[in-house]
Backbone bond lengths (Angstrom), bond angles and torsions (degrees), N, CA, C in turn:
res aa  C-N    CA-C-N  psi(-1)  N-CA   C-N-CA  omega(-1)  CA-C   N-CA-C  phi
1 M - - - 1.502 - - 1.465 111.92 -
2 T 1.313 116.03 -37.01 1.519 117.72 -177.45 1.490 107.25 -64.77
3 D 1.269 124.39 -34.86 1.433 123.75 -177.86 1.531 108.14 -68.38
4 L 1.311 118.89 -39.56 1.466 120.19 174.78 1.548 114.16 -62.43
5 I 1.329 113.79 -39.52 1.483 119.46 -178.08 1.517 107.43 -69.15
6 V 1.337 120.06 -43.97 1.439 122.40 179.00 1.529 108.85 -67.29
7 H 1.322 118.57 -37.62 1.524 114.15 178.48 1.505 109.59 -69.72
8 A 1.331 121.18 -36.53 1.417 121.67 178.58 1.560 113.35 -62.39
9 L 1.281 111.59 -43.99 1.462 116.16 177.90 1.570 111.81 -66.15
10 G 1.285 118.44 -39.40 1.463 123.03 175.16 1.498 111.01 -63.33
11 A 1.286 120.45 -41.37 1.440 126.61 179.51 1.566 107.01 -65.03
12 A 1.292 117.54 -45.19 1.502 116.81 -178.48 1.482 109.38 -69.17
13 Y 1.322 118.66 -39.64 1.486 119.78 177.09 1.583 110.03 -60.27
14 F 1.300 115.15 -43.48 1.496 120.26 -179.14 1.510 109.73 -61.35
15 A 1.383 114.67 -42.48 1.503 118.48 179.22 1.411 110.42 -63.79
16 G 1.370 118.66 -40.50 1.454 119.32 178.95 1.534 110.69 -65.24
17 L 1.320 120.59 -37.93 1.436 119.02 178.83 1.507 108.18 -68.11
18 L 1.296 122.82 -35.47 1.485 123.97 176.74 1.477 110.91 -62.69
19 C 1.419 119.12 -39.17 1.377 120.69 179.80 1.511 109.96 -67.23
20 L 1.305 117.67 -42.67 1.529 121.73 -178.75 1.561 106.61 -65.36
21 A 1.295 118.69 -40.56 1.451 121.32 -179.35 1.455 109.84 -64.20
22 A 1.413 119.53 -43.78 1.415 121.70 174.16 1.459 116.51 -59.68
23 A 1.296 116.03 -38.48 1.486 122.15 177.04 1.553 109.88 -65.33
24 G 1.345 115.90 -41.82 1.371 121.44 178.77 1.529 113.42 -66.31
25 L 1.273 117.88 -39.68 1.415 123.49 176.16 1.488 110.73 -65.76
26 R 1.344 118.72 -36.43 1.444 118.81 -179.49 1.565 107.07 -71.86
27 G 1.277 119.37 -37.11 1.489 120.06 178.83 1.488 110.70 -64.82
28 T 1.307 117.00 -43.64 1.479 118.78 179.35 1.517 111.37 -73.71
29 G 1.353 116.47 -27.50 1.414 119.24 176.42 1.521 112.40 -61.59
30 R 1.390 114.61 -40.39 1.472 115.85 176.85 1.486 112.61 -63.58
31 V 1.296 117.68 -38.05 1.459 120.88 179.38 1.556 110.04 -66.03
32 W 1.376 115.04 -44.49 1.481 115.25 178.27 1.521 112.56 -65.60
33 A 1.376 112.97 -27.69 1.514 112.90 -175.33 1.580 104.92 -72.74
34 T 1.317 116.40 -37.47 1.477 117.57 -178.99 1.517 111.82 -67.85
35 L 1.402 112.90 -33.81 1.485 115.41 -176.18 1.511 109.07 -77.34
36 N 1.383 118.59 -34.91 1.440 121.55 -179.70 1.515 112.12 -100.15
37 A 1.294 117.98 25.94 1.480 119.20 -179.49 1.488 111.48 -63.24
38 R 1.303 119.35 -34.91 1.541 122.98 -177.56 1.472 105.40 -65.33
39 R 1.308 122.40 -37.90 1.468 121.29 -172.82 1.495 109.30 -84.05
40 R 1.319 120.98 -41.44 1.446 124.34 -176.63 1.502 117.72 -76.31
41 R 1.362 113.17 -33.19 1.499 113.17 -173.71 1.496 116.77 -66.17
42 P 1.375 117.07 -41.23 1.512 118.82 177.82 1.515 112.40 -59.43
43 V 1.411 117.31 -38.84 1.429 119.33 -179.42 1.475 110.18 -67.71
44 R 1.350 120.50 -42.66 1.393 119.82 -178.29 1.555 111.56 -71.17
45 A 1.309 115.78 -31.86 1.524 116.92 174.70 1.479 111.10 -65.31
46 G 1.377 118.10 -40.33 1.423 123.44 -177.91 1.572 106.45 -64.30
47 R 1.317 115.49 -44.93 1.511 116.16 177.39 1.460 115.28 -64.50
48 R 1.320 118.40 -32.57 1.437 122.54 179.13 1.517 110.41 -70.48
49 L 1.322 116.38 -42.78 1.466 121.09 -177.20 1.521 112.94 -77.47
50 A 1.325 116.90 -12.44 1.493 118.80 178.10 1.515 111.97 -65.24
51 P 1.284 119.14 140.56 1.494 123.49 177.29 1.459 111.63 -59.16
52 P 1.319 122.68 126.96 1.530 121.09 174.80 1.432 113.41 -69.69
53 A 1.358 118.31 -27.14 1.518 120.98 -177.60 1.556 108.66 -94.71
54 P 1.284 117.87 152.35 1.489 122.00 178.05 1.500 114.42 -65.11
55 F 1.430 117.09 -24.81 1.450 113.85 178.32 1.457 112.48 -85.00
56 P 1.359 118.40 152.17 1.470 120.60 -174.91 1.571 111.30 -71.35
57 P 1.258 115.36 155.09 1.483 120.10 -179.45 1.577 109.53 -67.24
58 A 1.334 114.58 143.04 1.455 119.79 -176.40 1.556 109.18 -80.52
59 R 1.302 115.08 112.27 1.495 119.19 179.84 1.549 109.37 -137.99
């Protein structure tokens, strides 16, 4: 039983660390997004403006 209890506590602690790491990555991700906005925005805009269908737009 003690092994199961220790394993459960370790799993809960590991899950908590994963949650904290995910929150930290999200926070730093926002900073990196603002720093790399010049590089990433044109690529995203190009992908958004690309036609979703294989046929060209009617103009």
